[in-house]
C-alpha positions as CSV (number, residue, x, y, z in Angstrom):
1,M,0.0,0.0,0.0
2,K,1.2,3.5,-0.9
3,F,0.7,6.8,0.9
4,S,0.9,10.3,-0.3
5,N,4.0,11.7,1.2
6,N,2.1,14.9,2.1
7,I,1.6,15.2,5.8
8,L,-1.7,17.1,5.6
9,S,-3.1,14.4,3.2
10,Q,-2.1,11.6,5.5
11,T,-3.7,13.5,8.5
12,L,-7.0,13.8,6.8
13,V,-7.0,10.2,5.4
14,Q,-6.1,8.7,8.8
15,L,-8.9,10.6,10.6
16,F,-11.4,9.4,8.0
17,L,-10.3,5.9,8.8
18,D,-10.5,6.4,12.5
19,K,-14.1,7.7,12.3
20,G,-15.3,5.0,9.9
21,I,-16.0,7.3,6.9
22,A,-15.4,5.0,4.0
23,H,-17.3,6.2,1.0
24,I,-15.4,8.8,-1.1
25,V,-16.7,10.3,-4.4
26,I,-13.8,11.8,-6.3
27,S,-14.0,14.5,-9.0
28,P,-10.8,14.0,-11.0
29,G,-8.3,16.8,-10.9
30,S,-4.7,17.6,-10.0
31,R,-4.7,19.8,-6.9
32,N,-6.5,17.1,-5.0
33,A,-4.0,14.5,-6.1
34,P,-2.4,13.9,-2.6
35,L,-5.9,13.0,-1.3
36,T,-6.8,11.0,-4.4
37,I,-3.7,8.9,-3.8
38,G,-4.4,8.6,-0.1
39,F,-8.0,7.4,-0.5
40,G,-7.5,5.5,-3.7
41,E,-4.5,3.4,-2.5
42,H,-6.2,2.3,0.8
43,T,-8.4,-0.8,0.6
44,D,-10.6,0.3,3.4
45,F,-12.1,3.1,1.3
46,K,-14.8,2.7,-1.4
47,C,-13.9,5.3,-4.0
48,F,-16.1,6.4,-6.9
49,S,-15.0,8.6,-9.8
50,I,-17.6,11.1,-11.0
51,V,-16.3,13.7,-13.5
52,D,-19.1,16.3,-13.3
53,E,-18.8,18.0,-9.9
54,R,-22.4,18.9,-9.5
55,C,-23.4,15.3,-10.3
56,A,-20.7,14.0,-8.0
57,A,-21.9,16.0,-5.0
58,F,-25.5,14.8,-5.5
59,F,-24.3,11.3,-6.0
60,A,-22.5,11.5,-2.7
61,L,-25.6,13.0,-1.1
62,G,-27.8,10.1,-2.3
63,M,-25.3,7.7,-0.8
64,A,-25.4,9.6,2.6
65,Q,-29.2,9.7,2.4
66,Q,-29.3,5.9,2.4
67,L,-26.3,5.1,4.6
68,K,-27.3,7.7,7.3
69,K,-23.6,8.4,7.8
70,P,-21.1,10.9,6.3
71,V,-20.0,10.5,2.7
72,A,-17.2,12.6,1.3
73,V,-16.9,14.3,-2.1
74,L,-13.4,15.5,-3.2
75,C,-12.5,18.0,-5.9
76,T,-9.6,20.0,-7.2
77,S,-9.2,23.8,-6.8
78,G,-11.1,26.6,-8.5
79,S,-14.6,26.6,-10.0
80,A,-14.9,22.8,-9.4
81,L,-15.7,23.5,-5.8
82,L,-18.5,25.9,-6.7
83,N,-20.3,23.2,-8.6
84,Y,-20.8,21.4,-5.3
85,Y,-22.9,24.2,-3.9
86,P,-26.4,23.0,-5.0
87,A,-25.9,19.7,-3.2
88,V,-24.4,21.5,-0.2
89,A,-27.5,23.6,0.2
90,E,-29.7,20.5,-0.2
91,A,-27.7,18.7,2.5
92,F,-28.0,21.7,4.8
93,Y,-31.8,21.8,4.6
94,S,-32.3,18.1,4.4
95,D,-29.9,17.2,7.3
96,I,-27.7,14.9,5.3
97,P,-24.0,14.5,6.4
98,L,-22.1,15.5,3.3
99,V,-18.3,16.1,3.7
100,V,-16.9,18.4,1.0
101,I,-13.1,18.3,0.6
102,S,-11.4,20.7,-1.7
103,G,-7.8,20.8,-2.8
104,D,-6.5,24.4,-2.9
105,R,-3.5,26.5,-3.8
106,P,-1.3,27.7,-0.9
107,S,-2.4,31.0,0.5
108,N,0.4,33.0,-1.1
109,R,-0.9,31.9,-4.6
110,I,-4.4,33.3,-4.2
111,D,-5.4,36.4,-6.1
112,I,-2.1,36.7,-8.0
113,G,-3.4,35.6,-11.4
114,D,-2.8,31.8,-11.2
115,G,-5.3,29.6,-13.0
116,Q,-7.9,27.5,-11.3
117,T,-7.6,29.7,-8.2
118,I,-10.5,31.3,-6.3
119,R,-11.1,32.3,-2.7
120,Q,-12.1,28.9,-1.4
121,E,-12.0,29.4,2.3
122,N,-15.6,29.7,3.8
123,V,-17.1,29.6,0.3
124,F,-20.2,27.9,1.6
125,Q,-20.5,30.0,4.7
126,N,-24.3,30.5,4.5
127,H,-25.2,26.9,4.1
128,I,-22.6,24.9,6.0
129,L,-22.4,23.6,9.6
130,Y,-18.6,24.0,9.8
131,S,-15.7,25.2,7.5
132,A,-12.3,23.8,8.3
133,N,-9.6,25.8,6.7
134,C,-6.3,23.9,6.9
135,S,-2.8,25.3,6.5
136,E,0.3,23.8,5.1
137,G,3.4,23.0,7.1
138,Q,4.4,21.0,10.2
139,D,3.9,24.1,12.4
140,F,0.2,23.8,11.7
141,Q,-0.2,20.1,12.5
142,I,-2.1,20.5,15.7
143,K,-4.3,23.2,14.2
144,N,-5.1,21.0,11.2
145,E,-5.9,17.9,13.3
146,T,-8.3,20.0,15.4
147,E,-10.0,21.6,12.4
148,I,-10.5,18.2,10.7
149,N,-11.7,16.6,13.9
150,V,-14.3,19.3,14.5
151,A,-15.5,19.2,10.9
152,L,-16.0,15.4,10.8
153,N,-17.5,15.2,14.3
154,T,-19.9,18.0,13.3
155,A,-21.1,16.1,10.3
156,I,-21.5,12.9,12.4
157,E,-23.2,14.6,15.4
158,L,-25.4,17.1,13.6
159,N,-26.2,15.3,10.3
160,G,-25.3,18.1,7.9
161,P,-22.7,19.3,5.4
162,V,-19.2,20.4,6.4
163,H,-16.3,21.8,4.2
164,I,-12.6,21.0,4.6
165,N,-10.3,23.1,2.5
166,V,-6.9,21.6,2.1
167,P,-4.0,23.6,0.4
168,F,-1.3,21.6,-1.3
169,S,2.0,22.9,-2.8
170,E,3.7,21.0,-5.6
171,P,4.9,18.3,-6.0
172,L,1.5,16.7,-5.7
173,Y,2.0,13.1,-6.8
174,H,4.9,11.9,-4.7
175,T,4.3,8.8,-2.6
176,S,5.7,7.1,0.4
177,E,5.8,3.4,1.6
178,N,5.3,4.5,5.2
179,Q,2.7,6.3,7.3
180,L,4.4,9.5,8.4
181,V,1.8,10.9,10.9
182,W,-0.5,9.6,13.6
183,P,-3.1,12.3,14.2
184,Q,-5.1,12.5,17.4
185,N,-8.7,11.2,16.9
186,V,-11.2,13.1,19.0
187,A,-14.3,10.9,19.2
188,P,-17.7,12.4,18.4
189,R,-19.9,13.1,21.3
190,A,-22.7,10.8,22.1
191,K,-26.1,12.3,21.3
192,A,-28.2,13.2,24.3
193,E,-31.7,11.7,24.0
194,I,-33.0,12.8,27.4
195,L,-35.9,15.2,27.2
196,E,-35.1,17.5,30.2
197,E,-38.0,20.0,30.0
198,D,-41.3,19.9,31.9
199,L,-43.9,18.4,29.6
200,N,-46.9,18.8,32.0
201,P,-48.1,22.2,30.7
202,F,-48.2,20.8,27.1
203,I,-49.8,17.5,28.2
204,T,-52.5,19.5,29.9
205,E,-53.2,21.5,26.8
206,W,-53.2,18.4,24.7
207,N,-55.7,16.6,27.0
208,N,-58.0,19.6,27.0
209,S,-58.1,19.9,23.2
210,K,-60.7,18.2,20.9
211,R,-59.0,19.2,17.7
212,K,-55.3,18.2,17.4
213,M,-53.5,18.1,14.1
214,I,-50.2,16.3,13.4
215,L,-48.5,17.3,10.2
216,V,-45.5,15.1,9.1
217,G,-43.0,16.3,6.6
218,V,-40.0,14.4,5.0
219,L,-39.2,11.4,7.2
220,P,-36.9,8.4,6.5
221,P,-38.6,5.0,6.4
222,N,-39.2,3.3,9.8
223,S,-38.4,6.5,11.7
224,L,-41.5,6.4,14.0
225,E,-42.0,3.3,16.2
226,Q,-45.2,1.4,15.3
227,R,-46.6,1.6,18.9
228,F,-46.7,5.4,18.5
229,V,-48.3,5.2,15.1
230,E,-51.1,3.0,16.4
231,Q,-51.7,5.1,19.5
232,I,-52.0,8.3,17.5
233,A,-54.2,6.7,14.9
234,N,-56.6,5.5,17.6
235,D,-57.1,8.9,19.1
236,E,-60.3,10.4,17.7
237,S,-59.3,13.9,18.6
238,V,-56.1,13.7,16.5
239,L,-55.9,14.1,12.7
240,L,-52.6,13.1,11.3
241,L,-51.6,14.3,7.8
242,T,-48.8,12.7,5.9
243,E,-47.1,13.2,2.6
244,T,-45.6,10.7,0.2
245,T,-42.2,11.6,1.6
246,S,-43.3,11.0,5.2
247,N,-43.1,7.2,4.8
248,L,-45.9,6.7,7.4
249,H,-48.9,4.5,6.8
250,N,-52.2,3.9,8.6
251,E,-55.8,3.8,7.4
252,N,-56.7,6.6,9.9
253,F,-54.1,9.0,8.4
254,I,-54.7,11.5,5.7
255,V,-52.2,10.5,3.0
256,A,-53.2,13.0,0.3
257,I,-53.4,16.4,1.8
258,D,-54.2,18.4,-1.3
259,Q,-56.9,15.9,-2.3
260,L,-58.6,16.6,1.1
261,I,-58.3,20.3,1.4
262,A,-58.2,21.7,-2.1
263,P,-62.0,21.8,-2.5
264,L,-62.8,23.2,0.9
265,S,-64.6,26.5,1.5
266,D,-63.8,28.9,4.3
267,E,-66.5,27.4,6.4
268,D,-64.9,24.0,5.9
269,F,-61.5,25.4,6.8
270,K,-62.9,26.6,10.1
271,K,-64.0,23.1,10.9
272,L,-60.6,21.8,10.1
273,Q,-58.7,24.5,12.0
274,P,-56.8,22.8,14.8
275,D,-56.4,24.0,18.4
276,I,-52.9,22.4,18.5
277,L,-50.6,21.7,15.6
278,L,-47.8,19.3,16.2
279,T,-45.2,18.9,13.4
280,F,-42.2,16.8,12.9
281,G,-40.1,15.6,10.0
282,G,-38.5,17.8,7.3
283,M,-39.9,20.1,4.6
284,V,-43.6,19.9,3.6
285,V,-44.5,19.7,-0.1
286,S,-48.1,20.9,0.0
287,K,-48.5,24.6,-0.6
288,K,-52.2,24.2,0.1
289,I,-51.6,23.1,3.7
290,K,-49.2,26.0,4.3
291,A,-51.8,28.5,2.9
292,F,-54.5,27.0,5.1
293,L,-52.5,27.0,8.3
294,R,-51.3,30.5,7.7
295,S,-54.9,31.7,7.1
296,F,-56.5,29.6,9.8
297,P,-53.7,29.3,12.3
298,P,-53.7,27.0,15.3
299,K,-53.6,28.4,18.8
300,Q,-50.5,26.4,19.4
301,H,-47.8,25.1,17.1
302,W,-45.2,22.8,18.5
303,H,-42.3,21.2,16.5
304,V,-40.3,18.2,17.5
305,D,-36.7,17.9,16.1
306,S,-33.3,17.5,17.8
307,K,-31.8,20.2,15.6
308,T,-34.1,22.8,13.9
309,A,-37.6,24.2,14.1
310,Y,-38.9,26.4,11.2
311,D,-41.7,28.9,11.9
312,T,-43.4,27.8,8.7
313,F,-46.9,28.9,9.7
314,F,-45.8,32.0,11.7
315,V,-47.3,30.8,15.0
316,L,-44.5,28.5,16.4
317,K,-44.8,28.4,20.2
318,H,-42.4,25.7,21.2
319,H,-39.5,23.6,19.9
320,F,-38.9,20.2,21.6
321,K,-35.2,19.5,20.9
322,T,-35.3,15.8,20.8
323,T,-36.1,12.9,18.5
324,I,-39.7,12.2,17.7
325,N,-39.6,8.7,19.3
326,N,-38.1,10.1,22.5
327,F,-40.7,12.8,22.6
328,F,-43.6,10.4,22.1
329,A,-42.2,8.0,24.7
330,E,-42.4,10.7,27.3
331,F,-45.5,12.5,26.0
332,L,-48.0,9.9,25.0
333,Q,-47.8,7.9,28.2
334,K,-49.4,10.8,30.0
335,T,-52.1,11.7,27.4
336,F,-55.5,10.1,27.1
337,V,-58.1,9.8,24.3
338,V,-60.4,12.8,24.2
339,E,-63.9,12.3,22.9
340,S,-64.3,14.1,19.6
341,N,-65.6,13.7,16.1
342,Y,-62.6,15.6,14.6
343,Q,-60.8,12.6,13.1
344,N,-63.9,10.7,12.1
345,Y,-65.4,13.8,10.3
346,W,-62.4,14.2,8.1
347,L,-61.9,10.5,7.5
348,N,-65.4,10.5,6.1
349,A,-64.4,13.4,3.9
350,K,-61.3,11.4,2.8
351,Q,-63.4,8.4,1.9
352,H,-65.7,10.6,-0.2
353,R,-62.7,12.1,-2.0
354,L,-61.3,8.6,-2.7
355,E,-64.6,7.5,-4.3
356,R,-64.7,10.6,-6.5
357,H,-61.0,10.0,-7.3
358,Q,-61.8,6.6,-8.7
359,V,-64.6,8.0,-10.8
360,Y,-62.5,10.8,-12.2
361,K,-59.7,8.3,-13.2
362,S,-62.1,6.5,-15.4
363,E,-63.2,9.6,-17.3
364,I,-60.1,11.6,-18.0
365,P,-58.3,11.8,-21.3
366,Y,-54.7,10.7,-21.8
367,S,-52.6,13.1,-19.8
368,D,-50.0,13.4,-17.1
369,F,-52.6,12.7,-14.5
370,M,-53.6,9.4,-16.2
371,V,-50.0,8.4,-16.6
372,F,-49.3,8.9,-12.9
373,C,-52.4,6.9,-12.1
374,E,-51.2,3.9,-14.0
375,I,-47.6,4.2,-12.8
376,F,-48.6,4.1,-9.1
377,H,-51.0,1.3,-9.8
378,E,-48.3,-0.8,-11.4
379,L,-45.5,0.2,-9.1
380,P,-43.8,-2.9,-7.6
381,K,-43.6,-3.5,-3.9
382,N,-40.4,-3.6,-1.9
383,I,-38.5,-0.9,-3.9
384,Q,-36.8,2.4,-3.2
385,L,-38.7,5.1,-5.0
386,Q,-36.9,8.3,-5.9
387,L,-39.0,11.3,-7.1
388,S,-37.8,14.4,-8.8
389,N,-39.1,17.8,-7.9
390,S,-41.6,20.1,-9.5
391,A,-44.6,18.3,-11.1
392,T,-43.5,14.7,-10.2
393,I,-43.5,15.1,-6.4
394,R,-46.8,17.0,-6.5
395,Y,-48.6,14.4,-8.6
396,A,-47.2,11.7,-6.2
397,Q,-49.0,13.4,-3.3
398,L,-52.4,12.4,-4.8
399,F,-51.8,8.6,-4.6
400,D,-51.5,6.1,-1.8
401,I,-48.3,4.1,-2.0
402,H,-47.7,0.6,-0.6
403,P,-46.0,0.7,2.8
404,S,-43.1,-1.5,1.5
405,V,-42.1,1.3,-0.9
406,E,-39.4,3.6,0.6
407,V,-39.9,7.1,-0.8
408,F,-37.2,9.9,-1.2
409,C,-37.0,13.3,-2.8
410,N,-34.7,16.2,-2.5
411,R,-37.0,18.5,-0.6
412,G,-34.4,20.6,1.2
413,T,-34.2,23.2,-1.5
414,S,-36.8,21.5,-3.8
415,G,-34.6,22.0,-6.9
416,I,-34.8,20.0,-10.0
417,D,-31.0,19.9,-10.2
418,G,-29.4,16.6,-9.1
419,S,-32.5,14.4,-8.9
420,T,-31.1,11.7,-11.1
421,S,-27.6,11.9,-9.5
422,T,-29.1,11.6,-6.0
423,A,-31.2,8.6,-7.1
424,L,-28.1,6.9,-8.6
425,G,-26.0,7.4,-5.5
426,A,-28.8,6.1,-3.3
427,A,-29.3,3.1,-5.6
428,V,-25.6,2.1,-5.4
429,V,-25.7,1.6,-1.7
430,S,-29.4,0.5,-1.2
431,K,-30.4,-3.0,-0.6
432,L,-33.7,-2.4,-2.5
433,P,-34.0,-2.0,-6.3
434,A,-34.4,1.7,-7.2
435,V,-36.9,3.4,-9.4
436,L,-36.7,7.1,-10.3
437,I,-39.7,8.9,-11.6
438,T,-38.8,12.3,-13.1
439,G,-40.0,15.0,-15.5
440,D,-38.3,15.8,-18.8
441,L,-36.7,19.0,-17.6
442,S,-35.3,17.5,-14.4
443,F,-34.0,14.6,-16.4
444,F,-32.3,16.6,-19.2
445,Y,-31.0,19.1,-16.7
446,D,-29.1,16.3,-14.8
447,S,-28.3,14.1,-17.8
448,N,-24.6,14.0,-16.9
449,A,-25.7,11.8,-13.9
450,L,-25.6,8.9,-16.2
451,W,-21.9,9.5,-17.0
452,N,-20.5,7.0,-14.4
453,N,-19.6,3.4,-14.2
454,Y,-21.7,2.5,-11.1
455,I,-25.2,2.2,-12.4
456,P,-26.9,-1.0,-11.0
457,N,-28.5,-3.4,-13.5
458,N,-31.8,-3.1,-11.7
459,F,-31.9,0.7,-11.8
460,K,-35.0,2.1,-13.6
461,I,-36.0,5.6,-14.7
462,I,-39.4,6.7,-15.9
463,V,-39.3,10.0,-17.7
464,I,-42.6,11.9,-18.1
465,N,-42.0,14.0,-21.2
466,N,-44.6,16.6,-21.8
467,G,-42.3,18.8,-23.9
468,G,-41.5,21.4,-21.3
469,G,-42.1,22.7,-17.8
470,G,-45.8,21.8,-17.7
471,I,-46.3,22.7,-14.1
472,F,-46.1,26.4,-15.1
473,R,-49.4,26.0,-17.0
474,I,-51.1,25.5,-13.6
475,L,-50.1,29.0,-12.5
476,P,-52.1,32.1,-13.2
477,G,-51.3,34.1,-16.4
478,E,-51.6,34.0,-20.1
479,K,-50.4,30.7,-21.5
480,D,-50.5,30.9,-25.3
481,T,-47.8,33.4,-25.8
482,L,-44.2,33.2,-27.1
483,L,-43.0,34.7,-23.8
484,F,-44.6,32.0,-21.8
485,E,-43.5,29.1,-24.0
486,T,-39.9,30.4,-24.2
487,Y,-39.2,31.6,-20.6
488,F,-41.6,29.7,-18.4
489,E,-42.7,26.4,-20.1
490,T,-39.4,26.2,-22.1
491,K,-40.9,24.0,-24.8
492,H,-38.6,21.5,-26.5
493,N,-38.6,18.4,-28.8
494,L,-35.9,16.4,-27.0
495,S,-36.1,12.7,-26.4
496,A,-34.2,10.5,-23.9
497,K,-33.6,7.8,-26.6
498,Q,-30.1,9.0,-27.6
499,L,-28.9,9.4,-24.1
500,S,-30.2,5.9,-23.2
501,E,-28.3,4.4,-26.1
502,M,-25.1,6.4,-25.3
503,Y,-25.1,5.2,-21.6
504,G,-26.3,1.7,-22.2
505,F,-29.8,1.8,-20.9
506,N,-32.6,-0.4,-22.2
507,Y,-35.0,2.1,-23.7
508,Q,-38.7,1.8,-24.1
509,T,-41.4,4.4,-25.0
510,A,-45.1,4.9,-24.5
511,D,-47.2,7.6,-26.0
512,K,-50.9,6.6,-25.7
513,E,-53.3,5.1,-23.2
514,E,-53.6,1.8,-25.2
515,N,-50.1,0.7,-24.6
516,L,-49.2,2.3,-21.3
517,V,-50.1,-0.5,-18.9
518,E,-48.4,-3.2,-21.0
519,K,-45.3,-1.0,-21.3
520,L,-45.2,-0.4,-17.6
521,Q,-45.5,-4.1,-16.8
522,D,-42.8,-5.0,-19.3
523,F,-40.6,-2.3,-17.9
524,F,-40.9,-3.4,-14.3
525,R,-40.1,-7.0,-15.3
526,E,-36.9,-6.0,-17.2
527,N,-33.8,-6.6,-15.1
528,E,-31.1,-7.4,-17.6
529,G,-29.6,-3.9,-17.3
530,P,-30.5,-0.4,-16.3
531,S,-33.8,0.6,-18.1
532,L,-35.5,3.8,-19.1
533,L,-39.2,4.2,-20.0
534,E,-40.0,7.5,-21.7
535,V,-43.7,8.3,-21.6
536,F,-44.8,11.1,-23.9
537,T,-47.8,13.1,-22.9
538,P,-49.6,16.1,-24.5
539,S,-48.5,19.5,-23.2
540,T,-51.7,21.4,-23.4
541,V,-54.3,19.3,-21.5
542,N,-52.5,18.5,-18.3
543,D,-53.2,21.7,-16.4
544,K,-56.9,21.5,-17.2
545,V,-57.1,17.8,-16.1
546,L,-55.4,18.5,-12.8
547,L,-57.4,21.7,-12.0
548,D,-60.7,20.0,-12.9
549,Y,-59.7,17.1,-10.6
550,F,-59.8,19.3,-7.5
551,K,-63.3,20.6,-8.5
552,F,-64.6,17.1,-9.3
553,I,-63.7,15.4,-6.0
554,S,-65.4,18.0,-3.8
């Protein structure tokens, strides 16, 4: 085994080993060569080479999403580092432990006109948990060890992105047969799970309320213990609302928020308005639930999270800084079921919506809505489902998904960039076969995601191609203008066929109702290599079909 003969490189590599951080995504370059040698020559690391830095960072993010432990992404100096920023921001708001490592020029070579040189220190300062700025030379060894330890421990303890900037002078490629440094490893602190505050005032309010609403945002699968799920579901004074990304399932939960509330009048909203709103999980997709709770605010809003509480509805009263299981273990044992018709009333409304939903499905023309109906009907069990942002994640909210399906989406910043790269990174380390459902703009925007050598044979992509950003047709404003088609909808005539051929994907297509179900069934059976199904839909009827849906189900 060889080592880089650079002391700073050996320090960082050894601390990664000590802390058990084994997955390294490397964006090829020169200034990061000492670390590429250090990671690449050691058999305890699993290294991946991803050329496009933006794709590399989202690929690493997808891996960390599944592993629930830090994954590193390493690049050379200059603008390469800036291409990591979208994934850094996503990791920041989605609580994903992404470790960014950047090779850099020595400080005396910054701002003198050298190529591939920018001001890299603290470059992510608004969206990072810690920035470790290392310095060259033996005199800085203790400082560097401290900085790297703090950065890595922060990623581990707080589940978020950190940046380690590492300057290297030339020569960059020299190696040694021996380890030259044994850095001190400061172990991460154990997380405190004890809820130390007095819950009695909150329990009293809970037990005195007949209308309690629980709203769950993004949540990894199996996050909430089943005993708490059942206790909440059996309380008739509690209405629990989930989203596709909540990964929570019970027949007494509202699983399609927009389906329930979109047709409601102000009088209905007053009946739905809770006394207490309890939230947990990450970002919420539904704009309609946000608008409702801002217009008809609860008297109390409590949020449970060991790290962050956002005042999304402008009435946040308390932040319980603990895990949701720890909170419910302390809280629910002292609550009792309050007699109320709150849950039952809205479950009856849910049932009515579902019946109307089935009728509407049978009447609509070929459209995005119909395609999503069929996809979710044919979707296999026991898979990992990755969803792109924009229209895809919003359509997904209207359908119940089997509990065996684990659902993920980049909802931290809700961008379309990186959806495919994230799905691929997740698929590489997941034990479940992965399916990505994406729109055409999301797919083409991140098409370099397919430019790597790690795509599993059972990885599948469904591209809904409606010729542009169809979601913008739902928004107010004139639609049949050149301005709209060029700068909002961004119409195009692109197909994924050529990309599929170039990257070795089995390619299939569907473009009408008659062959859609058969194509989906064949597609999900195919496992002889990565597969892509491109479903073409009309661009001009989708907005009407979706808007009419919310009127029809009332």
